C-alpha positions in Angstrom: 22.2 48.7 50.1 24.5 47.4 47.3 23.3 47.2 43.8 22.6 43.4 43.1 23.8 43.9 39.5 27.3 44.7 40.8 29.5 41.9 42.3 33.1 41.0 43.0 35.5 43.6 41.6 32.8 46.0 40.8 32.3 44.9 37.2 28.7 44.8 36.1 27.2 41.4 36.1 24.9 41.0 33.1 22.9 37.9 33.6 21.4 38.0 30.1 24.8 38.1 28.5 25.9 35.2 30.6 22.9 33.1 29.6 23.5 34.1 26.0 27.1 32.9 26.2 25.9 29.6 27.7 23.3 28.9 25.0 25.6 30.0 22.1 28.5 27.9 23.3 29.5 25.1 21.0 29.7 22.7 24.0 26.3 23.5 25.6 24.2 24.4 22.5 23.7 20.8 21.3 22.4 19.8 24.8 20.1 22.7 24.9 18.6 21.7 21.5 18.1 18.0 22.5 16.8 18.9 26.0 13.1 19.1 25.0 13.3 15.7 23.4 15.1 14.2 26.4 12.5 15.6 28.8 9.6 14.5 26.6 11.1 11.0 26.4 11.6 10.8 30.1 8.2 12.1 31.1 5.9 10.6 28.3 7.8 7.4 27.4 10.3 6.1 30.0 8.3 7.0 33.1 5.0 5.4 31.9 6.9 2.2 30.9 8.6 1.9 34.3 5.4 2.7 36.1 3.5 0.0 34.1 6.1 -2.6 34.8 5.9 -1.8 38.6 2.1 -1.7 38.6 2.0 -5.2 36.9 3.4 -6.6 40.1 0.8 -4.9 42.3 -2.8 -5.1 43.4 -4.2 -1.6 43.3 -7.4 -1.1 45.3 -6.9 2.7 45.6 -4.4 5.5 45.5 -3.2 4.6 49.0 -4.0 0.9 48.9 -1.3 -0.8 46.9 0.1 -4.2 47.6 3.0 -6.0 45.9 1.7 -9.5 44.9 4.7 -10.8 42.8 3.8 -12.6 39.6 0.2 -13.2 40.5 -1.1 -10.8 37.8 1.0 -12.7 35.2 -0.3 -16.0 36.5 -3.9 -14.7 36.1 -3.2 -14.1 32.4 -3.8 -17.9 31.9 -7.5 -17.4 31.6 -9.9 -18.0 28.6 -10.6 -14.3 28.1 -7.0 -13.4 27.6 -6.2 -16.4 25.4 -9.3 -15.6 23.3 -8.1 -12.0 23.0 -4.6 -13.1 21.9 -6.1 -15.6 19.4 -8.5 -13.0 18.0 -5.9 -10.3 17.7 -3.4 -12.6 16.1 -6.0 -13.7 13.5 -6.9 -10.1 12.8 -3.2 -9.1 12.4 -2.6 -12.1 10.0 -5.6 -11.2 7.8 -4.7 -7.5 7.7 -1.1 -8.2 6.7 -2.3 -10.8 4.1 -4.5 -8.1 2.5 -2.7 -4.8 3.2 0.7 -5.8 1.7 0.0 -7.4 -1.7 -3.1 -5.4 -2.6 -1.6 -1.9 -2.1 1.5 -3.1 -3.8 -0.4 -4.1 -7.0 -2.4 -0.9 -6.9 0.8 1.2 -6.4 2.4 -0.5 -9.5 -0.8 0.3 -11.4 -0.9 3.9 -10.2 2.9 4.4 -11.0 2.5 3.6 -14.7 2.7 6.6 -17.0 -0.2 5.3 -19.1 -2.7 5.1 -16.2 -5.5 7.5 -16.7 -6.6 9.6 -13.7 -3.9 8.2 -11.4 -3.7 11.4 -9.3 -7.4 11.2 -8.7 -7.2 7.5 -7.6 -4.2 8.3 -5.4 -6.2 10.9 -3.6 -9.3 8.7 -3.5 -7.5 5.8 -1.9 -5.8 8.1 0.7 -9.0 9.9 1.8 -10.3 7.2 4.2 -7.1 7.6 6.2 -8.2 11.2 7.1 -11.6 10.0 8.4 -12.1 9.6 12.1 -12.0 6.0 13.1 -15.0 6.5 15.3 -17.0 7.9 12.4 -15.9 5.1 10.1 -16.7 2.5 12.8 -20.2 3.9 13.3 -20.8 3.9 9.6 -19.7 0.3 9.3 -21.8 -0.7 12.3 -24.9 0.8 10.6 -24.0 -0.5 7.1 -23.4 -4.1 8.5 -26.4 -4.1 10.7 -28.6 -7.2 11.2 -31.8 -5.9 9.6 -32.7 -6.7 6.1 -32.9 -2.9 5.3 -29.3 -2.1 6.1 -27.0 -1.1 3.3 -25.0 -4.3 2.9 -27.9 -6.7 3.3 -30.0 -4.7 0.9 -27.2 -4.9 -1.7 -26.8 -8.6 -1.2 -30.6 -9.0 -1.4 -30.4 -7.8 -5.0 -28.4 -10.9 -5.9 -30.7 -13.2 -3.9 -28.3 -13.6 -1.0 -30.0 -14.0 2.4 -29.3 -11.3 5.0 -26.4 -11.9 7.4 -26.1 -11.0 11.0 -22.7 -9.6 10.5 -21.7 -8.3 14.0 -23.1 -11.4 15.9 -21.1 -14.0 14.1 -17.4 -14.6 14.7 -16.2 -15.1 11.1 -18.5 -12.4 9.7 -17.4 -9.9 12.4 -13.7 -10.7 11.6 -14.5 -10.0 7.9 -16.0 -6.6 8.9 -13.0 -5.6 11.0 -10.5 -6.5 8.3 -12.6 -4.7 5.7 -12.7 -1.6 7.9 -9.0 -1.7 8.4 -8.4 -2.2 4.7 -10.6 0.7 3.8 -8.8 3.0 6.1 -5.2 2.1 5.6 -4.8 0.8 2.1 -4.2 4.4 0.8 -1.4 4.9 3.3 0.4 1.7 2.2 -0.1 2.7 -1.4 1.8 5.9 -0.7 4.7 3.9 0.9 4.9 1.6 -2.1 4.7 4.5 -4.6 7.6 6.3 -2.9 9.6 3.1 -3.2 8.7 2.5 -6.8 9.7 6.0 -7.8 13.1 5.4 -6.4 13.8 2.5 -8.8 15.9 3.6 -11.8 13.9 3.4 -15.0 17.1 2.2 -16.8 16.7 -1.2 -15.0 13.4 -1.8 -16.6 14.6 -0.6 -20.0 17.6 -2.9 -19.9 15.4 -5.8 -18.8 12.9 -5.1 -21.7 15.8 -5.1 -24.2 16.9 -8.5 -22.9 13.4 -9.8 -23.5 12.1 -9.9 -19.9 8.3 -9.9 -19.5 6.6 -7.5 -17.1 6.1 -10.3 -14.6 9.8 -11.2 -14.7 10.6 -7.5 -14.3 8.3 -7.5 -11.2 10.0 -10.6 -9.8 13.6 -9.6 -10.4 13.6 -5.8 -10.2 10.5 -4.5 -8.4 10.3 -7.0 -5.5 14.0 -6.9 -4.5 14.1 -3.1 -4.8 11.0 -2.8 -2.6 12.2 -5.2 0.1 12.9 -2.5 2.7 9.5 -0.9 2.1 7.8 -4.2 2.3 9.5 -5.0 5.6 8.5 -1.6 7.0 4.9 -2.0 5.9 4.8 -5.5 7.5 6.4 -4.2 10.7 3.9 -1.3 11.2 1.1 -3.7 10.2 2.1 -6.0 13.0 2.1 -3.1 15.4 -1.2 -1.8 14.1 -2.9 -5.1 14.2 -2.0 -6.0 17.8 -2.8 -2.4 18.9 -6.3 -2.3 17.3 -8.8 -0.9 19.7 -11.0 2.0 18.3 -12.4 0.0 15.4 -13.6 -2.8 17.6 -14.8 -0.3 20.2 -16.9 1.6 17.6 -18.4 -1.6 16.0 -19.7 -2.9 19.3 -20.2 0.3 21.2 -17.7 -0.6 23.9 -15.1 -3.2 25.0 -17.7 -6.0 25.3 -19.1 -7.8 22.3 -21.4 -10.9 21.9 -19.3 -13.9 22.8 -16.2 -11.7 22.9 -16.0 -11.9 19.1 -14.5 -8.4 19.0 -12.4 -8.6 22.2 -8.9 -7.6 21.2 -6.0 -7.5 23.6 -6.2 -3.7 23.9 -10.0 -4.0 24.5 -9.2 -6.4 27.3 -6.7 -4.0 28.8 -9.4 -1.3 28.7 -12.0 -3.6 30.3 -9.8 -4.8 33.1 -8.0 -1.5 33.7 -10.9 1.0 33.6 -14.2 -0.9 33.7 -13.1 -3.3 36.4 -10.6 -0.9 38.1 -8.0 -3.7 38.0 -5.0 -1.5 37.0 -2.4 -4.1 38.1 -3.8 -6.8 36.0 -4.3 -4.4 33.1 -0.7 -3.4 33.3 0.3 -7.1 33.2 -1.8 -7.5 30.0 0.0 -4.5 28.5 3.4 -5.9 29.3 2.3 -9.2 27.7 1.1 -7.4 24.6 4.5 -5.6 24.4 6.3 -9.0 24.6 4.1 -10.5 21.9 4.6 -7.6 19.5 8.3 -7.6 20.0 8.5 -11.4 19.5 6.4 -11.3 16.3 8.4 -8.4 14.9 11.8 -10.1 15.7 10.6 -13.3 14.1 9.5 -11.4 11.0 12.8 -9.6 10.8 14.8 -12.8 11.3 12.8 -14.7 8.7 13.3 -11.9 6.2 17.1 -11.8 6.7 17.1 -8.3 8.2 19.9 -9.1 10.6 22.1 -10.9 8.0 25.2 -9.1 6.8 25.3 -8.2 3.2 27.2 -10.7 1.1 26.7 -13.6 3.6 
């Protein structure tokens, strides 16, 4: 029997050397390095998106019981539960952006000053909540904002003579709790973004403005804000995404996707309820596609309004 390592003219065929030549080739090496990313993109990103789009046109009653129903799932989106989820999520996103852009910006400016005492401590203190599990934070807020008079927040308000509030049973109060929880968790992250932008502004600009007699507020308007515009746009963009994808906070506050009067029913909660609780995967996929379209539309509107697509000098 012939030796399998010997072929053709009798020269030894070294498979390892051949593979080494392929991987070290200048033509093939770049493809080898990007292959893991391409495979991950195809398996974990592109395939789920295509499957979700296909499922949004189906009624799925079981693994082998799938029926194409055209746009019926999208027609079913016009119901009070979905419209309420869109309205609630949009309000939540609006309030989180209104709080989580200017407040971290002001705190970052304060923490960036050389004269601020203990700024390293405050930077760490603001960032610590981002390391906390959202479920743990949600459970703490649920207990702290309970309806009993003896809960933490109601007890503190009682000191000032304010009557106890049923926080998680009222629409406006529950929105306040959700925004407060989001602010507590993510303000430190946004402070880090703004601090990195502030430290990239040349100090000479402020020195020249001070020599010309510009006040600190004028320096903020004409130097800090224009220089931080890319950072502000980035923070707003990820805040839009974060607001519309909020799920775990609401889930932890009401111990599930359902809440009294749907006061905590976000769009992602609605997807979870329809897709997993009601086993309506086709309709849940249609909700997911609608959420994707909403986020894309809001982000594009924000980028157009901020002049992101305008050419410099026009």
